[in-house]
N, C-alpha and C positions, 0 to 999 in steps of 0.2 A: 598236065592235064588233067583236073576234077577225078576224084574218085566218085562223089558224092555227095548227101548235104546230109548233116547231122541236125534232127531238129531235136532241141530237147522243151520239154512241155511241162512247166512250172504252175502250179495255184496261187496266187498273191494273197500275203496276207489279210493287205489291204482288202482285196476284193470278198476275200472269205470273210472279214470282221462286216462290210456292210452288209452282204447278204444273211449275216445271221444274227444282224440290228435291224435288220425289215422282217425279219420270221420271228421277232417278239424277245430276242433274249439279249437281259441288258447288257451295257456296254463293260463294264467287269468284266461279264462272262462271257462276251463274245470275244475281248483282248485276248484273256487264256487260252480257247478255244482256237484262234486263229494262228497263235505262236505255233502250234506242232508245223505251221507251212515257215517256220523260221528259215530254216535252209534254203527259201526262194527267195529270201530277201536279203540272206547272205551270198547266196552264190551270183544273183546279180552283180556284183562289186567285179565280180571277175568276168562276167561275158566278153570284155576287151584280150582278156588276159588266153580263153578259151578258144576265143577264133584267132588268134594269132597260133597259138598250138596247132588246131586243127589246119589251119592253112600251110602250116610247116610239113604235115601230112596229108596234105592234097586233098583237105576237108572242107567242104563252107558250113559254117557252123550259123543256126538259125534260132535262136532261142523266142518262145512263143508263149503265152500267156494261155492260160486252159481256157479263157472265155473266148479264146480265138481260133482253138484247138481245129473243130470241126474244117471252117473255109481255109487254114493254113496246110491241112492232111489232103485236101480233095483233090484230086487230078494230081498229085505227086506221082514219079515215077515208081514203082514198086522195086526196079531194078535200079536205083542211085539214091534211094532216101532211105533211111534208119531214123527210126523214133525212140529219142530215150527221156521215158516218163518221172521226173521228178518228185511225184506226191503219188499215193494213195489213195483208199479211201470210199466210202458208200452210202453214210450218213453225213455228216459235220464236213468232209472233204469229199472232193467230187475227182480224185485225181485217175481212178480207176478208169474213168470214160477214155482216157486217151489212147492207152494202148486198145482199147477194143475200138477206135475209130482207124486205131493203125491197121486192127484187123479188118475192119470192114472196107477201107481203103484196101488194100493187100499190100500192107509196107511191112518191112523188117522192124524189127525192135530189140532194144535192148532191156532185157529181165527179164522175171517169168511170163509165165500164162496169163492173161489179163484175169480169169481167173480169181486167182492168187489176189490181187491186188483188194478185190473185195475180200477174200475169207482171212486174213491177216487184221485188218480193222478191226474183225469180230472176234473178240478174245475168247469167249463161251464157245465157240463154234468150231474157230481153229482147232482150242483147244483138247477139243473132244477129236476130231480127225487126225493130230498127233497122234492122242494115244489109240486110238484105235490100228494106227502102224507101229503100235509097240515102243515109241517113243519118252522119254522119263519126264515126262510132264506132269510137273504139282495136280493134282486133281480137283474139283470146282464145282461151286455151288454159283446160283445165279439169284438176284434178290430186285426184286419193283418196289422204288419207296413204300421199302419196309416190308414187306409180304416177299414171302421166299417162290420164284419160279424154280427152280429144280435144288433138290434138297442140298446142305452143303456137306463135306466129307469130312468126318473124323479128324483131328486133327489134334497132335499133342502140342504142338509148337506154337498153337493158335492159328490164328487166319489173315491172309494179305487182302485188303479190300480196296480196289479199284476201279474205273469206270469201264464199262465192257466194249466201250467203241472210239475210245480217245487216246491220244497218245501224248506223247513230250511228256509225261510225267503228269500232266493236267489231271486235277482230280486226285492225287497224291497225298498226303499231308501229315504233319507229324506223326499224329494215332492211326497212321492206314493199317499199322500191324499192329493185331489188336486180340484178347485172349477170351474174350465172350463175345456168342456170336448174338444176343442182346447187341451190342457193341457194334460186330459189325451191321445190322437191320437199321440202326442210325445212322450211319456211315452212308449204307444206302439211301436212306430219306437224306441227307445232304447230298448225295449227288444228284439224284433227280430231281432237285429242287435246283440246284446251283445249273445241272445240264440237261436236263432230263434224258439222262440214258439210266440203262438199269447197272448193277454193279457186279463185279463177278469176284466172289467171295473164292479167295482163292488158299488150299492148306499153305501156310507158310512154312518154308524150307528154309536152314541156317546155311552158312556157306560166306563167301565172296562174290561181287557180281564181276562176270566178265563178260566183256563182248570181242565177240568173232567176226571181222569183216572180210567180206569177198569180193575180188572184183577180178573178172577172166580176161585179163588184157587180152590173150590168145584162147579165143575157144574152143580148142584142143587140149588143153592144162586140166586135168582133174579139179573137183573144186576142192579136195580135202591137198591141193598140194600150193591153192594158191591161198589161203586161210590165213589170216593175221588173227590171233587168240591171247587176250590180255586184258590181266585183273585191271577194276577200274576202279579204283580209289578213290572216294569223295569224300574222305572224313568220317562219314557214316552210314550205318547199316544201307539206306536207301535213300536214294534221292528223289527230292520234294518237289510240287511243280513248282514252287518257290526257286530253289537250286536251278530247278533246268530253265525258266524264265530268266535268269540272270547269264546264261551263258550264250544265248541265241539269237539272230534277229533283231527288231524292232528295238525291246524289253531289255535283249542283250547290251545293244548298242548304249542304252540309256545306264543299265548298270558298269558298263566296262569306263563311262567318261566320271562315274560318280566313284569311283574305286571297287566296285560290291563284285567285278570277277574273278572267278577261282576256278582252271581248269583241275577238272580231277586229274590224278596221277595214273599210267599205265606201267607199268608190270607184265613182262611175258610168261605166260603161267606155264611155257615150257623152263623155264629156269628154275621154279622150284617144284610144281609138281607136273613132269612128264605125263607120268600117264593120266592123266586127267585131259592132257592138251590131247594126245592120242586118242581117247574117248573123245574126245568133239571132234577131231577131224573126221573118225570111222561115224559119228554122227551127220557129221553135215554131208558127209558119200549118201548118206543114206536119206537124209532131207532130197537131196537133190534126185536120185534115184528112185525116190516115191513119191514125193510132192511136187517135183516138178521146178523147184530154185535152180536159177541158173544166171549167168554173166555176173549180177553184182546185185549183191542182200549181205543181210547181217544177222547175227543171232544174240540175243540176250540169254544168261546164262547164271546159275550159282553154283558154285564148287564149296564142296566139303575138304577136311583139313585131310580126310581119307581117302581123297580123290573120287568122292562121290559128284558126279554131274546130274542135274536140275534143268532141264529146256523150258523156261518163263514164257518164248515166243520169238517170233521170226518177223524179220521188216525186208519188205521186195525194195524198197526204198529206203535205203540206209539215208543219213543224213552225210550226206558229200561232203561240205564243209566244215564239216563239225573238227572237232579237234580229233577224236582217236582216228578219223578215216584220214586225214589228212594224216596223221604219224602211221599209218597204215602204208598207204600210199608211198610216203619217207624210205620206211624201215624193209618193206616190202619187195616194191619195185626201186627205189632209187627213183622217185619222179616225186614231181609237182601235183597237184591236183588236174592242175589246166593241161600240162601234158599226159597224164595217166587215162583222162577222160577222153582228149584227141587222138591215142594210141590205140584204145579201146574199139573207138569209133572206124579206124581205119582199116583195124582187123577185119570189121565187118562187111566195110563196103569193097575190101579189097578181092578181086577175083580168084576163084579158086586156082589153082592150076593141076 
């Protein structure tokens, strides 16, 4: 007897790209922007494996493209339907509509409250919320096409400039770490010209890049106990848009075919900086309690040699098929990705005893 149905809602790269072209973006930048949805492209190749893993857990699996979600979710049984949204976004991406549709239909969801699907894609606003909670987020200003909307902070190590509402390293170039505010304003002009977005001008913080991944296969597990916390070494101080596009989705497939694909190396933070790892676990518990992150999410951080931790941003839809999340599922849970997805869904659909 089936426990119920897992509906995975995903926004396709191609659908996003066509919508951006219709809105007036040129093809080059539409391809760059839509690459944020590469996990949808990559995961679609595993839908059969996910369906098989779900079947073994007595769960039916139904992948649904975002444009079809309103019809697909209408009339479903709240007792036996679970919605897992693969993408977030409010402006260039529209994934935050899916958990809202699930709530409208009274359906159970995997992941954070739908308001966080919108908040996480606005880096300036989310940073303000994180700072108000007393979390160690670098201070930031906001610029639009060469003019300040909010004054930037003083920063002894310079500033890091990136689009405010775009992810996947879109709009991050080799000179995004700058030493002069005049350069930061020039970068904001470049970002506005290319993408029509504001620019976050954040105090640059030194250290190594860290990704903290979370999947509560059992919802009773405390968030801090299910974390996978690893240094991400790409061979440079930070990844650029070009680096990211060579890893995933349609552009990543082309890069792999041409031999331009190289995964960053992962190293457990606990192996060399256990105090920093403990700090990140405590920080994740604080985020879960105060912000409402749950079920599945990730954090991007920087860690200095003296164990100082900087929280850069959070993601409510981590890239499930990405190399780091696969490694997390394998090392923390001893599972392949499809099995982890199916086991998580079954644990939410199984009746409470």
